[in-house]
C-alpha positions in Angstrom: -7.9 -22.6 -20.0 -10.4 -21.8 -22.8 -11.0 -19.1 -25.3 -14.7 -19.2 -24.9 -16.1 -15.9 -23.6 -19.5 -17.4 -22.5 -17.9 -18.4 -19.2 -14.8 -19.3 -17.3 -13.1 -22.7 -17.2 -11.5 -23.2 -13.7 -8.7 -25.7 -14.3 -9.1 -27.4 -10.9 -9.8 -31.0 -12.0 -10.9 -32.7 -8.7 -13.2 -31.8 -5.8 -10.2 -31.8 -3.4 -7.9 -29.8 -5.7 -6.5 -26.8 -3.8 -7.7 -23.5 -5.0 -6.4 -21.3 -2.2 -4.3 -21.5 1.0 -4.0 -19.7 4.3 -6.4 -21.3 5.2 -6.9 -24.0 2.6 -9.9 -23.8 0.3 -10.5 -26.7 -2.0 -12.6 -26.8 -5.2 -15.7 -28.3 -3.5 -15.9 -25.5 -1.0 -15.1 -22.8 -3.7 -17.9 -24.3 -5.8 -20.4 -24.5 -2.9 -19.9 -20.9 -1.8 -20.5 -19.6 -5.4 -23.6 -21.8 -5.6 -25.0 -20.5 -2.3 -24.3 -16.9 -3.2 -25.8 -17.3 -6.6 -29.0 -18.6 -5.1 -29.1 -15.8 -2.4 -28.7 -13.1 -5.1 -31.4 -14.6 -7.2 -33.8 -14.9 -4.3 -33.4 -11.2 -3.4 -33.5 -10.0 -7.1 -30.2 -8.1 -6.6 -29.0 -6.3 -9.7 -25.8 -4.5 -8.4 -23.5 -5.4 -5.6 -20.4 -3.7 -4.1 -17.5 -5.9 -3.0 -15.0 -5.2 -0.2 -12.8 -8.1 0.9 -9.5 -8.9 2.6 -9.7 -12.5 1.6 -8.9 -13.0 -2.1 -10.5 -16.4 -2.3 -13.8 -15.2 -0.9 -13.6 -12.1 -3.2 -13.2 -14.5 -6.1 -16.3 -16.4 -5.0 -18.2 -13.2 -4.7 -17.1 -11.9 -8.1 -18.0 -15.1 -9.9 -21.2 -15.6 -8.0 -22.4 -12.1 -8.8 -21.6 -12.5 -12.5 -23.3 -15.9 -12.7 -26.4 -14.4 -11.1 -26.4 -11.5 -13.6 -25.4 -9.0 -10.9 -23.2 -6.1 -11.9 -20.2 -5.6 -9.6 -18.8 -2.4 -8.0 -15.3 -2.8 -6.8 -14.8 -0.4 -3.9 -11.2 0.9 -3.7 -11.7 1.7 0.0 -14.5 2.3 2.4 -14.0 6.1 2.8 -16.9 8.5 2.6 -16.8 9.2 -1.1 -16.6 5.6 -2.0 -19.5 4.7 0.4 -21.6 7.5 -1.2 -20.9 6.0 -4.7 -21.9 2.5 -3.5 -25.0 3.7 -1.7 -26.2 5.5 -4.8 -25.5 2.7 -7.3 -25.7 -0.7 -5.5 -28.4 -2.8 -3.8 -26.0 -4.7 -1.5 -22.6 -4.8 0.1 -20.9 -8.3 0.0 -17.9 -8.4 2.2 -15.9 -10.2 4.9 -15.5 -7.1 7.0 -17.5 -5.0 9.4 -18.3 -1.8 7.4 -18.7 1.7 8.7 -22.2 3.1 8.3 -23.1 0.8 5.4 -26.6 2.4 4.8 -27.6 -0.5 2.5 -27.9 -4.2 3.3 -24.7 -6.2 4.0 -24.1 -9.8 3.2 -21.1 -11.3 5.1 -19.7 -14.0 2.8 -17.3 -15.2 5.5 -20.3 -16.1 7.6 -21.9 -18.0 4.7 -18.6 -19.8 4.0 -18.4 -20.9 7.7 -21.9 -22.3 7.5 -20.8 -24.6 4.7 -18.0 -25.9 6.8 -20.5 -27.8 9.0 -21.4 -31.5 8.7 -23.1 -30.9 5.3 -19.6 -30.1 3.8 -19.3 -33.8 3.0 -22.3 -33.4 0.8 -20.9 -30.4 -1.0 -20.0 -32.3 -4.2 -23.5 -33.8 -4.5 -25.2 -30.5 -3.9 -23.1 -28.7 -6.4 -23.5 -31.4 -9.0 -27.3 -31.1 -8.8 -27.3 -27.3 -8.8 -26.8 -27.0 -12.5 -24.7 -23.9 -12.2 -21.3 -25.5 -12.9 -20.5 -27.9 -15.7 -18.0 -30.6 -14.9 -15.3 -31.2 -17.6 -12.2 -33.4 -17.6 -9.9 -30.4 -17.1 -12.0 -28.7 -14.4 -15.2 -26.8 -13.8 -16.9 -24.5 -16.4 -19.0 -21.7 -15.1 -21.3 -20.1 -17.7 -21.5 -16.3 -17.4 -23.8 -13.8 -19.1 -22.3 -11.9 -22.1 -22.7 -8.6 -20.3 -21.0 -9.7 -17.0 -19.3 -6.5 -15.9 -17.3 -4.8 -13.0 -17.0 -1.1 -12.3 -13.8 0.3 -10.8 -13.4 3.7 -9.2 -10.1 5.3 -9.8 -8.7 8.8 -9.1 -7.4 9.2 -12.6 -4.4 11.4 -13.5 -6.3 14.6 -12.7 -7.3 13.5 -9.2 -11.0 13.6 -10.1 -12.7 10.2 -9.5 -13.6 8.2 -12.6 -15.7 5.1 -12.9 -14.1 2.5 -15.3 -16.2 -0.3 -16.8 -14.6 -3.7 -17.4 -16.5 -6.5 -19.0 -15.6 -10.1 -18.1 -14.8 -10.8 -21.8 -12.1 -8.1 -21.6 -10.6 -9.4 -18.4 -10.8 -13.0 -19.8 -8.9 -12.0 -23.0 -6.2 -10.1 -21.0 -5.7 -13.1 -18.6 -5.4 -15.6 -21.4 -2.8 -13.4 -23.2 -0.7 -13.1 -20.0 -0.9 -16.8 -19.3 0.3 -17.7 -22.8 3.0 -15.0 -22.9 4.5 -16.2 -19.6 3.5 -19.9 -19.9 1.7 -19.7 -16.6 -0.6 -22.7 -17.3 2.4 -25.0 -16.9 3.7 -23.4 -13.7 2.7 -25.2 -10.4 3.1 -22.1 -8.1 1.3 -20.3 -5.3 0.6 -16.7 -5.9 1.5 -14.3 -3.0 0.6 -10.6 -3.2 1.3 -7.4 -1.4 -1.3 -5.5 -3.5 -5.1 -5.3 -3.2 -7.5 -7.2 -5.5 -9.9 -4.3 -5.2 -7.9 -2.4 -7.9 -7.2 -3.2 -11.5 -3.7 -4.6 -11.1 -4.8 -6.9 -8.3 -8.0 -7.9 -10.0 -6.0 -9.0 -13.1 -3.0 -10.7 -11.3 -4.5 -11.9 -8.0 -7.9 -13.1 -9.4 -8.3 -13.4 -13.2 -4.9 -14.8 -14.1 -4.7 -17.5 -11.3 -8.3 -18.6 -11.8 -7.7 -19.1 -15.5 -4.3 -20.7 -15.0 -5.1 -22.9 -12.0 -2.5 -21.2 -9.7 -3.1 -21.5 -6.0 -4.1 -18.3 -4.2 -2.5 -17.1 -1.0 -5.7 -15.7 0.4 -4.5 -12.8 2.6 -2.2 -9.9 1.5 1.4 -9.8 2.7 2.0 -6.1 2.9 5.6 -6.1 4.2 8.8 -7.7 2.9 9.1 -9.7 6.1 5.6 -11.3 5.7 6.3 -11.9 2.0 9.5 -13.7 2.9 7.7 -15.8 5.6 5.0 -16.9 3.2 7.5 -17.7 0.4 9.3 -20.2 2.6 6.0 -22.2 3.0 5.8 -23.1 -0.7 8.0 -24.8 -3.3 7.4 -22.2 -6.0 5.9 -18.8 -5.7 4.8 -15.8 -7.8 5.1 -12.4 -6.1 2.5 -9.8 -7.1 3.9 -6.6 -5.7 4.9 -3.0 -6.4 7.9 -0.7 -6.7 7.1 0.7 -3.2 7.8 -2.7 -1.7 10.7 -3.8 -3.9 12.6 -0.6 -3.2 12.5 -1.4 0.5 13.6 -5.0 0.6 16.0 -5.4 3.6 19.3 -7.2 3.1 18.6 -9.0 6.4 16.1 -11.4 4.8 17.3 -15.0 3.9 17.5 -14.3 0.2 19.7 -17.4 -0.5 16.8 -19.6 0.5 14.0 -17.4 -0.9 15.3 -16.8 -4.4 15.2 -20.4 -5.7 11.5 -20.5 -4.7 10.6 -17.4 -6.8 9.2 -18.3 -10.2 8.1 -14.7 -11.0 8.3 -11.4 -9.3 5.7 -9.1 -10.9 5.9 -5.4 -10.3 3.3 -2.7 -11.4 1.6 0.4 -10.1 4.5 2.8 -10.6 8.0 3.2 -11.9 10.6 0.9 -10.4 13.8 2.9 -9.6 16.5 2.1 -12.1 19.0 1.3 -9.3 16.6 -1.1 -7.7 15.8 -2.8 -11.0 19.5 -3.2 -11.8 20.2 -4.6 -8.4 17.4 -7.2 -8.6 18.5 -8.3 -12.1 22.1 -8.6 -11.1 21.0 -11.0 -8.4 19.1 -12.9 -11.1 15.7 -12.2 -9.8 12.9 -13.3 -12.2 11.6 -9.7 -12.4 8.8 -8.9 -14.7 7.5 -5.3 -14.8 4.0 -4.4 -16.0 3.0 -1.2 -17.7 -0.6 -0.3 -18.0 -3.5 1.5 -16.2 -7.0 0.9 -15.0 -8.3 2.3 -18.3 -6.0 0.3 -20.6 -5.3 -2.8 -18.7 -1.9 -4.3 -19.4 -0.1 -2.6 -22.3 3.4 -4.0 -22.1 6.0 -5.9 -20.0 9.7 -6.0 -19.7 12.1 -8.4 -18.1 15.8 -7.9 -18.6 15.6 -5.5 -21.5 15.3 -1.7 -21.1 12.5 -1.4 -23.6 8.9 -2.2 -23.0 7.4 -4.9 -25.3 3.7 -4.7 -26.1 1.6 -7.7 -25.2 0.3 -9.7 -28.3 -2.9 -8.1 -29.5 -1.9 -4.6 -28.3 -1.7 -1.9 -31.0 0.4 1.2 -30.3 -0.1 4.6 -31.8 1.4 8.1 -31.0 0.3 11.6 -31.8 2.3 14.6 -32.8 3.4 15.1 -29.2 4.5 11.4 -28.9 1.7 10.6 -26.5 0.8 6.9 -26.5 -2.7 5.6 -27.5 -3.4 1.9 -27.3 -6.0 -0.5 -28.6 -6.4 -4.1 -27.6 -9.1 -6.8 -27.0 -9.4 -5.6 -23.4 -10.0 -1.9 -24.1 -13.1 -0.1 -25.3 -11.6 1.0 -28.6 -8.6 3.2 -28.6 -7.5 4.6 -25.2 -5.5 7.8 -25.2 -2.9 7.9 -22.4 -0.9 10.8 -21.0 2.4 8.9 -21.4 5.1 10.1 -23.7 7.1 7.4 -25.5 9.9 6.9 -27.9 9.2 4.1 -30.4 11.9 1.5 -30.9 9.9 -0.5 -33.4 6.2 -1.3 -33.9 6.0 -3.3 -30.7 8.6 -1.8 -28.4 9.2 1.6 -26.8 10.8 3.6 -24.1 8.7 5.5 -21.6 9.8 9.2 -21.4 7.3 10.4 -18.7 3.8 11.8 -18.6 2.5 14.6 -20.6 0.2 15.6 -17.8 3.3 16.0 -15.5 4.6 18.8 -17.7 4.5 22.2 -16.1 5.2 25.6 -17.6 7.4 27.8 -15.5 8.4 31.2 -16.9 7.4 29.9 -20.4 9.6 26.8 -20.1 8.2 23.3 -20.2 9.3 21.3 -17.1 8.9 17.5 -16.9 8.4 16.5 -13.3 9.1 12.9 -14.3 12.5 13.9 -15.7 13.4 15.8 -12.5 12.5 12.7 -10.4 14.5 10.3 -12.6 17.5 12.6 -12.4 17.3 12.8 -8.6 16.9 9.0 -8.3 20.4 8.7 -9.7 21.8 10.4 -6.6 23.0 7.9 -4.0 21.1 9.9 -1.3 17.7 9.3 -2.9 15.6 6.2 -2.5 12.3 7.7 -3.7 11.1 11.1 -4.7 7.9 12.9 -5.7 8.0 16.4 -7.3 5.0 18.8 -7.6 4.1 22.4 -7.7 4.9 23.8 -4.3 1.9 24.6 -2.0 4.2 27.3 -0.5 4.3 29.2 -3.8 7.1 29.8 -6.2 8.6 26.9 -8.1 8.6 23.1 -7.4 8.7 21.2 -4.2 10.2 17.7 -3.6 9.3 15.0 -1.1 12.4 12.8 -0.8 12.7 9.5 1.0 16.4 9.2 1.7 18.5 6.1 1.3 20.7 4.8 4.1 23.5 6.8 2.7 21.3 9.9 2.5 20.2 9.5 6.1 23.8 9.1 7.2 24.7 12.4 5.4 21.7 14.2 6.9 22.7 13.1 10.4 26.4 13.9 9.9 26.2 17.2 8.0 22.6 18.4 8.3 19.7 19.1 6.1 21.3 21.9 4.0 24.1 19.6 2.9 21.7 17.0 1.6 19.6 19.6 -0.2 22.7 21.2 -1.8 24.1 17.8 -2.9 20.9 16.7 -4.7 20.3 20.1 -6.1 23.8 20.2 -7.6 23.2 17.0 -9.5 19.9 18.3 -10.7 21.4 21.5 -12.1 23.6 19.4 -14.3 20.6 17.4 -15.6 17.6 19.8 -15.9 16.8 23.4 -16.4 17.6 25.6 -13.3 13.9 26.4 -13.0 13.2 22.7 -12.5 15.4 22.4 -9.4 12.9 22.2 -6.4 12.9 25.2 -4.1 11.1 23.5 -1.1 12.2 20.1 0.3 10.7 17.6 2.8 12.2 14.3 3.9 9.5 11.9 5.1 10.8 8.6 6.4 8.5 6.9 3.8 6.7 8.6 1.0 2.9 8.4 1.5 2.1 6.3 -1.6 -1.4 4.8 -1.8 -2.3 1.3 -2.9 -1.6 2.4 -6.5 1.8 3.8 -5.6 0.5 7.3 -6.2 0.9 10.4 -4.0 -2.2 12.6 -3.8 -2.3 16.4 -3.9 -3.6 16.4 -0.3 -0.5 14.4 0.8 1.7 17.1 -0.8 -0.3 19.9 0.8 -0.1 18.3 4.2 3.6 17.6 4.0 4.5 21.2 3.2 2.0 23.1 5.3 1.9 21.1 8.5 4.7 21.5 11.0 6.2 18.2 12.4 6.6 18.6 16.1 6.6 14.9 17.2 6.8 11.4 15.9 3.8 9.2 15.5 3.9 7.1 18.6 2.8 3.5 18.3 2.1 1.1 21.1 5.2 -0.9 22.1 5.7 -4.2 23.8 4.1 -3.5 27.1 0.9 -2.1 25.5 0.7 -4.8 23.0 0.8 -7.4 25.7 -2.1 -5.8 27.4 -4.0 -5.1 24.1 -3.3 -7.8 21.6 -5.8 -6.3 19.1 -3.4 -3.4 18.5 0.3 -3.5 17.5 2.9 -1.2 16.1 3.4 -0.9 12.4 6.5 -2.2 10.7 8.0 1.3 10.4 6.1 4.0 12.3 6.3 7.3 10.5 5.8 10.9 11.5 2.5 12.7 11.6 2.5 16.5 11.1 1.1 18.4 14.1 -1.1 21.4 13.9 0.9 24.4 12.6 2.3 26.6 15.3 4.1 29.8 15.0 6.4 29.4 18.0 9.7 27.6 17.8 9.6 26.7 21.5 9.3 23.1 22.5 6.1 21.9 24.1 5.8 23.3 27.6 5.2 21.2 30.7 1.7 22.6 31.0 0.7 22.3 27.3 -2.1 20.1 26.1 -1.7 18.5 22.7 -4.3 16.7 20.5 -4.2 13.0 21.4 -2.6 10.7 18.8 -4.7 8.2 16.9 -4.1 5.3 19.3 -4.4 7.3 22.5 -7.7 5.6 23.4 -5.9 2.3 24.0 -5.9 1.6 27.8 -2.5 1.6 29.5 -1.1 -1.4 31.2 -2.1 -1.7 34.9 0.7 -2.8 37.3 0.9 -3.4 41.0 2.4 0.1 41.6 0.5 2.1 39.1 0.0 2.4 35.3 2.5 2.3 32.5 2.8 2.2 28.8 5.5 1.7 26.2 5.6 3.6 23.0 7.8 3.3 19.9 8.5 5.6 16.9 11.2 6.8 14.5 12.4 10.4 14.8 11.1 12.4 11.8 13.7 13.9 9.5 11.6 17.1 9.2 11.2 17.7 13.0 10.9 21.4 13.4 13.4 21.5 16.3 16.3 20.5 14.1 16.3 23.9 12.5 18.2 25.5 15.3 19.5 22.5 17.2 21.8 22.2 15.3 21.8 23.0 11.5 24.9 20.9 10.8 24.4 18.3 13.4 20.7 17.8 14.1 19.6 16.3 17.3 16.5 16.3 19.4 16.8 18.8 22.4 16.4 17.2 25.8 13.6 19.5 26.7 11.6 18.3 23.6 11.9 14.7 24.8 10.6 15.8 28.2 7.7 17.6 26.4 6.9 14.4 24.4 6.8 12.4 27.6 4.4 14.8 29.3 2.3 15.2 26.1 1.8 11.4 25.7 1.1 10.8 29.4 -1.6 13.4 29.4 -3.1 12.2 26.0 -3.3 8.7 27.4 -4.7 9.8 30.8 -1.8 8.3 32.7 -1.3 11.4 34.9 -3.6 14.0 36.4 -3.2 17.3 38.1 -0.8 20.2 37.7 3.0 19.9 37.2 4.8 20.8 40.4 8.5 20.1 39.7 10.8 17.9 37.5 13.2 15.6 39.4 16.3 13.7 38.5 16.2 14.9 34.9 19.0 13.3 32.8 20.0 13.7 29.1 22.5 10.9 28.6 22.8 10.4 24.8 22.0 12.1 21.5 18.7 11.3 19.8 19.1 11.9 16.1 17.1 12.0 12.9 15.6 8.6 11.8 16.6 7.0 15.1 14.2 4.3 16.3 13.2 5.3 19.8 11.1 3.8 22.7 9.4 5.8 25.4 8.3 4.2 28.6 5.9 6.1 30.9 4.9 4.9 34.4 2.5 6.7 36.7 2.8 6.1 40.5 -0.4 7.3 41.9 0.7 7.0 45.6 3.6 9.4 45.0 1.8 11.5 42.3 4.8 11.1 40.0 5.3 10.3 36.4 8.5 8.3 35.6 9.7 8.4 32.0 12.6 7.0 29.9 13.5 7.5 26.2 15.8 5.1 24.5 17.2 4.5 21.1 17.9 0.8 20.9 19.3 -0.1 24.3 20.9 3.3 24.8 19.1 5.7 27.2 18.8 9.2 25.8 16.6 10.9 28.5 15.0 10.0 31.8 13.4 11.7 34.8 10.3 12.0 36.9 7.7 14.7 37.1 5.8 15.5 40.3 2.2 16.6 40.2 -0.2 18.2 42.6 -4.0 17.9 42.4 -5.6 20.7 40.4 -7.6 23.2 42.6 
């Protein structure tokens, strides 16, 4: 660890020192990849390159190799159309470990280059790197000189939703990393760093790349996006640091082996959004080493908090407020003073309480309404696990997207939607102005937060203007066996269907738009063709409105319609429906129930057999006879 800003000291003292794991990458390979990339970039006179990686170790090699070659770096937050247009306009080259859609500019696959270095010449890596002149060997590790203007550009949506390009110099990232390492004594911590967040964004860039490279922490190369995969990786190491987000921490299941996991956790770092107070208190009561980070892409890290309620500014961060108590910060890792939209209450010169965002203040009938305050008040209700409030796309006042807790789901199932809305609204009326109580409500199984734990305006628009008529069906066990490249997500969620004015369920002759995975081939069997699909029943399913308001359940005819819709979308059946045989509705299918649908086509009999189950309990079954179309 060094204060010199003319380069980076990598505290990996030996050629066989482990830099990353899953799979293992040692210093010699890390060094060789950077050397090879540096030479490649110099040979082609590249000046700007865009990076897009799954593998954090290869990403780190690409970042350092570019900087060492004097190449400016564009960090793509995704590979969607707008991002690709930005890259194509501003970069000479993509460097990646992925196949990219319509790249339009040259692509360098660093994973291919890395594999070429794993051949017999790998035993000569140390000799080749020592003669390259790029790295300098020091007793404590490797020193990589970097140009003074080494820079990365990040693309962020910003608080307004309009994309912004943020410039970050290496010297700023270097100063920030060293401050975090000293503040948390990370240089003396022999731990493996496991993350659920992407290194393509500022939070991941700081905590998955800059901090571990400066501190000599071992990188777990691939992201662990679900609690189950985080737990699995944690049990592989003696000590771990989690780099994660409120979205994941608020969904930690009690079923995981916490008694064996917790002693292995040296730090649990959370950033990207506000951690619900109930979750925070629960983790601290269980003596989790929780460290929350407050900051943004523009400001970098501003402050942290552990057990205390107040935020403590990092050393070197200067805090200022204006007449409206909006926070402005200045630090060695900002370009002068950065004005934020966050409203704070100063406790002293270096500590404060966050009160919400000034740009989340609305005026309704000449009254100022804080969306953050409404959300915080709602989060205190036992029914609410997560919430997002916004101006309603349906007009009028506010709308609320609410992810219900287990208790909230139970209340919804037992008493219906209206009861849940009334209960949360009653609490809000005691805490906020009546105008701030949302008028329109939706209950997605999981809030559609992006990689930065934010919910976009388009997500809100879709949630309130598109009618949910079916779950999002994912391939189940049978299909997965036939198609190992596809598998169901950990928690399938609902996808709104095209708005429809009728309240009738899908008819036996209707044709719906195929779901996203409908192109997967069904499983071929001796007697015909079959597939197995899984989903969770959406809370906002349109058919609950009249069936029944105080005891919602999925009508049997709707389950029949789902079976026929999915069979046609997946081309399991053909012809015209003739009759329905042996139709049975044996058990209720309720909101949030996990369900499995099995479809089997018998071509010799021209019949489609279907079953719907929740767990092991059959809810519906039958067969549908077809005749060839004229």
